[in-house]
N, C-alpha and C positions, 0 to 999 in steps of 0.2 A: 603823425609827428615827424620831426626832421632833425637830423644832426647837422644839417647845413645852417639852419638858424642857430645862433650861438647858445646852446644849452648843453648840459651834460648831466644825465641821471637825475633830472628834476631839481638840480641845485642852482640853476640860473647862471652858471658860469659862462663867460664868453668863450667862444671857440678859440683856443690858443693857437699860436704859431705851430705848436706840435712838438712832441718829444724829439723829433728828428729834424727840426728846423735848422737850417744851415748846411744840411747834407745835400750834396749834389750828385745826382745819379744820371748816367747816360744809359738809356734803355734801347738796346738793339734787338729786342725780342718781339716775337709775333705769336699768334694763336693764343695759348692759355697759360701754361706753366710759368713762363717768364713774366708776362703781363700781370698775372695774379700776384706774383712776388712784388713787382714794382708798384702795384696799386696799394699794397699794404704799407710800403714805405711812404708813398705819397699821401696816404690817408693821415699819416702822422707827421706831416710837415716837410718831408724831403722834397727838394726840387727835382722832378723827374722830367727829363727831356727825352721824349719818345721819338727815335729816329726810324722812320719807315722807309722801306725800299720803294722804288718808283711805282711798283704795282700796289703798294699799300699793304697793310696787315690783312691777310686773306680773310680773317674772320669778320671784317667789315661786310662781307658778302654772305655770311652764314645765317641767312634768314629765309622766310619771314619769321618774326615780325621785324620791321624796320622803323627807325626814326629818320625821316628824309632818306639819305642813301646809306645809312649805317645800321647794321643788324644788331639785334639785342645782344648777340654773343660778344660783339666788340664793346658795346655800351656797358655791359655788366662788369668789365674788368679793366677799364681804362680811364676812370675819372681822375681828376686832379693832376693830369699830365698835360704837357704841351707837345705839340706835334711838329716835327720837321721832316720833310720828305727829301732824302739824300741818296744819290747814286754812288754807293761805295765801290762799285765795280770799276770806277774811274779814279785815277790818281788824284784828281782835283777834289773828288768827294772825300777821299781818305784824308786829304790835307785839311779839309773842313772839320772832319771828325777829330783830328789831332788837336786842332784849336779848341774845340769844345771840351776836350779832355783836360785842358789846363784848369787846374783847380777842382777837378772832379774827384769825388771820393770813391765812387763805385761805377763799374761798367758791368752791365748784365747783357748777355747775348746768347742767342740760340741758333746761330748759324751751324751748318754741318761741320763737325770737327775737321779741321784742316783749312777751312775757308779763310779764316782770319790770318792764319799763317801764310797762305798763298798770297794774300794781299799785303803781306809785310806788316801786319798789325796784330800778330799773335801776342800771347802773354809775355814771352821772352823779350820781344821787342818793346812792348809797351812798358814793362816793368823797369827797363833801364831808363826810359824817359820819364816815367811817372812812378817812382819807387813806392809811394804811399797808396797806389791804386789797388783797390780790391776788385779783382776781375772774376766774375761768376759766369761760367759757361753752363748752359742747360742743354742737354742732348738726350738722345734716346738711350744709347748704350755706352757712351764715352768714346774716346779716340782710338783705343786699342783693345786687345783681347779678341776672342773668336767672333764677336759681333761688333767690334769697334767700328765707329763711323757709319754704321748702318742706320737708316731712318727709323724713328719710333713714334707711334701715336698712342694716345691713351688706351683705346680699346685693344690694340694689338698687344700692348704691354700687360693689360689686365689678363689677356689670354695666356701670355707667355710666362708670367710669374706665378700663376696659380690662383689669382683672385677670382677669375670666372669659375674655376672648379669648385670653389667653396661658396659660391653664390647661387641662389635658386634651390631646387630640390630634385627629388628623383624624377618628378614629372617634367620639369623644365630642362633638365640637363644643365651644363655650365651656362651661366647667364651673366651678361655684361651688367655691371652696376649702373644704375640710371644716371648718376652724376659722374662726371669725368674725374673720378676720385684720384687717379694717379697724377694727372696734371695738377690738380689742386694741391695734393700732398707735396708734389715737387716744388710748387710755388712756396708753400709754407716752409719746407725744409731749406729751400734756397734763402728765404728771408732770414731764417734763424742762423744759417751759416754766415750770411753777410754781416749780421749784427755781431756774431762771435768774432769774425775777422776784424771788424772795426774796433771791438773792445780790446783785442790783442794788440792792435796797432797803437793804442794809447800807451802801451808799454814798450813796444819794439820800434815804433815809428815806421814800420814796414807794412806794405800791403801783401796780399798773397792771392793765389789762384784757387778757386773753388770749382771742383769738377763734379757737377750735379747731374745725375741721370734719372730719367723716368724709370729705368730698370731697377736701380737701387732703391729709389723711393717707393716704388710699387712693392718690392719685396719687404720693405720695412713695415708695411701694413699687414703682414701675415701673422697677426696675433689674434687669438691664441693658437691658431692652427699649426704654425711652425713650432711653437713651444711644445704643443702636444706631441707632434711628430718626433721631435728631438728626444722626448722622454719615452714614448711607447713604440716608436718605430712604425706606426700604422699610417697609411695614406689618409689624410683628412678628406672628408666628404662634405658636400653641401647638406645643410640641415634645414634649409628654409628659415622660417622665423625662430624656431627654438635655438637657444644657445647650446653649443656643444658641451659646455662644462657646467652649466647651471640649470636647475629646474625647481619650480616653474619659472620660466623666463621665455615668454612666447606671446603670441597674439590669440585673442579669444573673441568670439562673437557674442554681442549682447542684443537686446531687443531693438536698440536704436543705432548702434554703431559697433565697429570693431574696436577693441582696446588692446593695449599691450601692458602686461604685468611683468615686473622685473624683481624677482624675490631672491636676493643675493645671499641670505644667510638664515640660520635656523631661527633666531629670534623674530626676524621679519616674517618668516613662514608661519610661525605661531600667531603672530599678530594678524596676518592676512587671513588665516583660517578662522580666528576668533571673530574678525570683522564680518566674515561671510556666514557665520553660524556653523562652521564645520569644525567644531571643537575637538572631535575625535581624530581628525586627520593627522595631526602631528604625532600622535601616539601609535599610529598604524605602523606595523613592522616594515611595511614597504617604503615608508616615507620618513623614517626617523632622522636620516642625515641627507645632505645634498647628494652625496654619492649614490645613495639608494634611490633618491628621487630622480636622478638622471637615468639610472638603470631601469626604473619603473615609470618612465616618463609617460608612456601611452596610457597606463591606468590612471595616473594622476590627472592628466589632461582631460580624460573622459569625465571624471568627477567634476572638474572645474567647468568644463563646457556646459554640463547640465545645470550647474548651479548659476552660472552667469547668464544663461540664455534669456531669462526674463527680466534682467536688470536694465535700467536706463544707463547706458555706458558713460555718457557725459557726466551725469550726476554722480554715478558710482565712483568714477575715477577721481573726481574732485574730492569726494569724501575720503577715498583711500589715501590720496596725497596728503590731505590735512591730518590724517591719522598716522602719517609716517611711513606709508607703504607706497613704494614707487609704482605708479601706474598712470596711464594717460590714454586719451582717445587717439585713434589713428586718423589724422587729419590730412586733407589734401593741401597742396601748396597754397591755393588761393585762400583757404580757411585759416592757415597759420599766419599768412601775411596780414589778414584782417583781425587777428586775435588781439585782445586787450593787452596781454602781457608783451606781445611784440611791439605795440605802440609804446608801452611804458619803458621798455628797454631800448627804444630808439633804433630798432633793427630795420625800419624802413626809412630811407633818407630821400629828401626831395630838394631840388634846386631848379627853379624855372621849369622847363619841360622835363628835366631829368628826374627819374625815380628809380631807386635801386635798394639793395640791401645795405644796411648800416654796418659800421665796423664793430666787430665783437670785442675789440680790445678797449676796455673802459678804464681810463686813467683819470685820477682825481684832479691833478693840477694841469696836465697837458692833454686834454682830450683831443682825439682825432675826429675826423669826419669829412664830409663832402665840402670841398672848397671850390671846385670848378667842375662843370659837366665834362664828359669825355670829349676830346678834341676832334674836330673835323680834320680831314686829311690836309697836312701842311698848314694848319690854321695859324700856327705861330712861327712859321719859318722865318719871315723877315725880322720879326721881333727878336727871335733867338740869336740870329746872326748879328744883328745890331748890338745886342747885349754883349756879344763876344768880340766886338771891335771891328766888325766888317762895315765898310762904308756903303752908302746907298748905291754908288757906282759898282762896287764889288758884288753886292747882293743882286743887282740887276744883271750883271754879267753871269753870275752863277745860275740865275733863272734862264737867261737866254741860251746858255750852252747845255741846259738840261741836267746840270749837277744838282740843283735844287728843283724839285718837280711840283708844279702847281696843281696839275690834274693827274689822277691815277692813270697809269699806262696799263693797257690790257695785256 
């Protein structure tokens, strides 16, 4: 299925201009956190002009796999945008940027803190010329403090904020999460912050500066481990699949596949046990409450492992879900992409050669979705400049002097 074709949740509604139609976003970001943020905005109708440096967004090279010269890493977070390659290190390039900012609502950038200020286009300068502009800066650690202006990458932040220490188990030691969770979370938090600032602007008429960091957004993911530590003073440790605060809440092996069961309260535990024919288990003194089940987790898991070992996991979890017990098979990525419910929820989107994950934000009147494939390098450069009043002669001059770049520089 596709959300590029005009449908939404099976209702046959045309793909609307989007909830953010009319919003103009200048995107100076690269890699993942910033582009993920601006893709969310573009999915829902914002006009996003992606301004790339002469070398291009480096994740165009982060492959294989590739489509033509662009890596999947770039393709996955840059749909619905238009690309202009501009050399901001030169005054003429910055002059072009200022022209593009006329009428813009949002600027998102992830240059090293201090770079925009060095070029004379930091927030203090821009806010005087564009008082309604929402300026979102994404950085590793912020501009000041003990780690101010130092570089940050997802995996390094995972290590530094404690996320690796609570992932994995005793056998693996601290383990990087398989998805770049800090970058993605930073993109999500940045998008939320931008929308908050735009909402406040409707009252004040003023824009503001958003100081978004991978460090802060990574720390914000430390739940429930930080909450546990604040209360008991103990160092949280990696528990592998089991939940540190709930039991049974873990992975189990069946005859056909591994499954995950998430039993969050006493009534669900009783229902789960009754479903499995373990009627005496809820009355066992070791398992009367969740706190006792956490304390006696090993004994409970041994009983469940033995009971579940001969079950068909796919069939069992389907019946468990339909009886109100949260459980599901442990699927691989290719399996979940092909699943029937994935298709029903329009979570795979297609447009021409492009195929990606659909938007999870489902809106009844203004559905978002795929409007355009990810742009090639400087694909829309001339059109963007013409839209902003540049003549053919001026556009040719900008290209001839290397201010606008047609081919990526090494």
